N, C-alpha and C positions, 0 to 999 in steps of 0.2 A: 476185801476180796478184789476190788477194782485196782487198787495199788499193786497187788501181787500179780494180777493178770497183765497189767501194763508193763511191769518190771520184767516178767518172764518173756513176753512178746518182744520187748526191746532187746533183751540179751540173746534171744534166739536169732534175731537178725544180725546182731554183732558177731555171733558164732559162725553163721553161714555166709555172711557178707552182703546178702541181698534178700529182700522179701520175695518169696516165690510168686512169680506171675506179675510182679509190679517192679517199677524202676525206683525202688527205695533202697538206698545204700546205708552204710553204718551211720553216717552223719544224719541223714534224713530220719533214720529210726529213732535216734536220740531226741531230735527236735519234735517228732510226732509223739514220742513217749512223754516228753516233758509237757507238751501242750495238753495231752489227754489227762495227765495228772491234775492239771488245773481245771479242765473241763468236767472231770468226774467229781470235783469237789474235794479231792484228797488234799490238795494244797490250794490256798488262795493265791491270787496273782502276786501279791506282795511277798508272801512266803516263798514263792517260786523264785522271785528276784533275789531274795536274801539267801536262798539255798546255794546260789552260785558262789564259789570261792573266787572272788575277783582277783585276789592276789596271785593265784595260779595263772589266770588268764593274762594278767598284766605282765607277769614274768615271762610267759611264753612269747607274748607279742614283742616285748623289749629285746629278748634274745634273738628272735627272728630278724628284727631290723638290723641288729649289730652283725649277725652272721651273714645276712644278705650283702651287706657292704664289704665284709671281708672276702666273700666269694666273688663278688663283682670286680673287686680290685685285682684279683688274680693271686692273692696271698697264699691260699691253701695250695693251689696248683704249683706255685713257685717253690714252696717248701718241699712238696712231694717230689717235684721234678729234680730238685737238688739232691735229695736222698737217693732217688732211683739212679741218677747219673753216676753216683759214687759206688753203686753196687756192681761188683765185677764177677758175680756168679749167682746161680739160682738161689742158693741158701741165703746169701746176703740180700738179694732182692726181696725174698719172702720176709726176712727179718725186718727190712726197712719198711715194707708195706704194713706189716703188723704194728710196728712202732708208731708210724705216722698216723695210721687210722685210729689206733688205740688212744694215743696221747691227746690228739686234737678232739676226738669224740668226747673225751672227759669234760672238756670246757665249752665246746661249741656245737653240741647236738650231733648224735651219730648219723642221722639222716643226711645232713649236709656233707659229711665226709664221704659218704657213699656216692652222692651226686657228683662230687669233685673228682674222686679218685678212680671211679670206674672207667671213664673214657681214657684217662692217662695210663692206667694199668693195661688196658686193651691195646693201646697204641704201642706201648713198649714191648709187651710180650709177643704180639703178632709180628712186629718188625724184627724181633730176635728169633722168630720161628719156634717159640716155646709154647707149651700148652697153657692157655690163659686161665683155665678153670680153677686150679688150686690158688692162684694169685687173686682171682676175683672172690673166691670163697674167703680168703684171708681178709679182704676189704670188709665184707659183710660181718664176719664173725669177730674180727678184732674191733670193729666199730661198736658192736653190741657189748663186748667184754670191757672195752675201755670206758664206755659211757656209764658203767656201774659206779665209777669212782666218786662222782660229784652230783650235786643237785641239778646242775645244768647240763648233765650228760644226755638226758633224754626226757621226753614229756612225762613219763610216769614218775621219774625221780623229782621233777619239778612239782608235780602234784603232791608227792609225799613230803617234800621239803616244806611246802606251804601248810599242809594239813597237820603235820607233826610238830612244827615249830623247832625242829632240830637245826642248830647252827650249821652254816656251810662248812666251817672248819671241822666241827665234830663229825659231820657226815663223811667228809673226805678222809679224815684220819681213820675212821672205822672201815671204810670200804675200799680205799686205794690198794691195800695189800691184796685184797681179793681180786680186784681188777688186774693188777700186775700178774698175779698167779694165773689168772684166766688167759691173759695174753701169751704167757709162756706156754701154757697148754695148747693154745690155738696154733702156735708155731710148730710144736712137736707133733700134734695130731695130723695136721696137714702134711707135714714132711714125711711122716710115717706112711700115710695112706697113698702118697704119690712119690714113692721112693725113686722110681725111674726118672722123674722130672728133676729131682734134686741131687744130681751127680756133682762131681767136683769140677766139671767143665767150667771154664772161665769165659766170659764174654765182655764186650764193651758196648754199653748203651749208646755211647757217642755224644758228641756235642750238638747234634742236630735237633735235640729235644728242646725246642724253644717255647717260652711262655710269655704271653703278652700281659703286661701289668699296667695299671693306672697308678703310678708311683705316689701322686699326691693323695689320692683316696686311700691307697694302701697304708701309708704312714699314719694318716689320721685314724683309720680303722684300728691299726695296731695299738696306737696310744690310748684310744678309748677302751679297747678290749682289755688291755693290761690294767688300766685304772679300774675298770669294772671288776675284774677278777680280784684285784688287790682289795677293793672295798668288800667283796664277798668274804674273803678270808679275815678281814678286819672286824667282821661282825655286823656290818650295816645291813638293814633289811634288803633281802635279795631282790624282791619284786620292785622296790623303789629304785634301787641302783640300776637294775636292768632297763627300766622304762626311761630313766633319765639318760642313760647311755644311748638308748635308741633315739631319744629326742635330739641329742647332740648330733648324731649321725644324720638326722633328717635336715639339719641346717647345712646346706651345701649348694654350691654352684656347679658341681661336676656331674651329678647323677640325677636323671629324671626320676621324680618320685614314683612314677608308674613302674619302673624297673624294680624298686624296692617292694612296692605293694604286690607285684607279681610273685615275689619270692616268699611272701607270707602265706602260711597254710591256713587260710580262713576257715576251711571246712573242719580242720582239727580244733580250732578255737570254738567253733559252734558245737562240735561233738562234746567237748569238755563241758560247756555250759549246759547242754541237754542232759548229760550224764549226772551232773550234780543235782539237777532237779528230780530226775527219775529216782535216784538213790535216796534223796531226801524224802520223797513220797513214801517209799518203802519203810523208812525209819519211823514213820508215824504209825506203823502197824506193830503187831506183836512179833514180827519176824526178827527184829533186832535181838530180843531176848532169846528167841529160838536159836538164832545163830550163835549166841554166846554160850548157850547150854551145849550145843553141838561142839563148839570149840573146846570147851572144858572137857568134854568126853573124849575127844581125840588128842588132847594135850597140845593144843595149838600154841601154847606159850613156849614150847620147845622149838628152837630154830630148825631142827631137822624135819619136824612134822609140818611146821608152817611153810618151809621151803617146798616140800612135796606137794602140798595142796595148792600153793601159789603157782608153782610151775605148771601143774596140770590145768588149772583154770586159765592161766595166761595163754596156753596153747589152744584152748577152746574158744574163748571170747576175746582174746588179745589182752595185752598187759595193762593198758589204761583202764578198761572196764573192770578187770580183775582186781586192781588196786582198790577201786571204790567199793567193791563187794565186801572187802575186808575192813573198810573204814569203821563200821559200827563196833567191831570186835576189838580193835587196837587199843582204845582208851581203857578197856576193862582188863587188859592183860596185866600180870604182875609187874612186867617191865615194858611199858609201851614203847620206849625208845628202841629197845632191842627188837621188838616186834616190827616197827616201821623199817628199821635198817635191814632186817631179814626179808621183809616184803620187797624193798627196793632191790636188794641183791638178787633174789630169786625170780622176780617178775622180769628183770632185765636179762639175766643169763639164760632164762628159759626161752628167750627169743631166738637162740641159736639152734633149737631142736629141729625145726623144719623151715623150709622156705617161707611158709605162711606165718611163722612165729614172730616176725618183726617187719615193720615197714622198711627198715634198712635193707633187709634181705631182698624184698621185692624190687626196691630201687635198683640194686645191682643187677638182678636178673633181667629186668625190663630194659635198662640202659645198655646191656651187653648183648641182647638177643639178636640184633642185626648182624653181629659178627660171630657169636658163639652161643650155643644153647646149653644152659645149665638145667639139668633135669631135677625132679624131686629127689630121685635116688642119689644123684651127684652130691646134693646138699646134705641129705639125711645121713649118708654113710660117714660123713665127717662131723656133722652137727650133733647127732645123737650121742656118740661117745664123749664129744667135747662138753656138751651140756651136762651130762651125768657127772663127769669128772669135776667140772668147775662148780656145779651146785654142791657136790659133796665137800669140796674144799671150802667153799663159802660157808656152809653150815658148820663145818668143823671149826673154822676160824672164829665165827661169831659165838660159838658155844664154849670153846676152851682156850683159844689163843689170843683173843682180843684184849 
């Protein structure tokens, strides 16, 4: 009973964002929940430590270090600026933004691409006197869609890759077609909803779009990143490769370590650790068997059904906590690999449903708000149909076409 109450209280805070009347956010809730699991005797201290999947934490940390160096070097902004500079019309500009956000999010975490692209897209669209809203929506939605493709696309995929043991190459081969299909849908949904913006009018972004880069750091970061991704596809342990790559990037004379540490999302790492402990405490109760019986009753082994439940829960408590709720069920499904892939696809694409569905969405909205206001409805009118269409395509692909 104690485990269940702690679990419910933790997930209520995850759903609403803060504990009413207290300054307790999502990360604080998971730390408190994990601590109470130990204090209530549900788990011993040693069991709590062993409950944390350290491979996931290490993978996240290593990727954050590599991505921080790429961002600080100016690499992402340089590539994005080059694509934008060659766009001579609103349709080409939209296509370029979708492509850059989607492709780079697949390998270097969607949140980072939103941080980099939002100010650039704002600068370009405002200077051209265009409506920035559809292009900013494209940044958020394409980042979510593209991150579906690989284990390193977003935090929940990293968790799934670690928990499932699925090889990086296998994961990418299964979900890349869905990510590409979702990017195409993103382009056409936004273009359809903002028909007036995407006329045949031509424009010239101009050569005044300048980007400052640290060339030495940039080339080192590129070489390390390429080697890292190559090792991922070669089948080396993802977490080990990522942390070694991060360690190599920390050996430098160019960048103060404080700048790298500032880019690491320490609260996310803490939330992951806390969630592992909270869910492990619940797994010591009979709820695991209850969940499996419920799963059997609903036919959760079918991709369409699992997609529906995962998408709904991801929009209630966020995608990372949603993934951990399904963890006890996955191993007992007839095809666990298919279950994990479906969970990765659905929990990620569900993030496009509303502004609150993904951290990437919030990053775009917050970074743009000084210049333009993106309302809940602005996002929802594009995000809802896009999410339904992309989830339907993903479930269909995993069921019949893979």
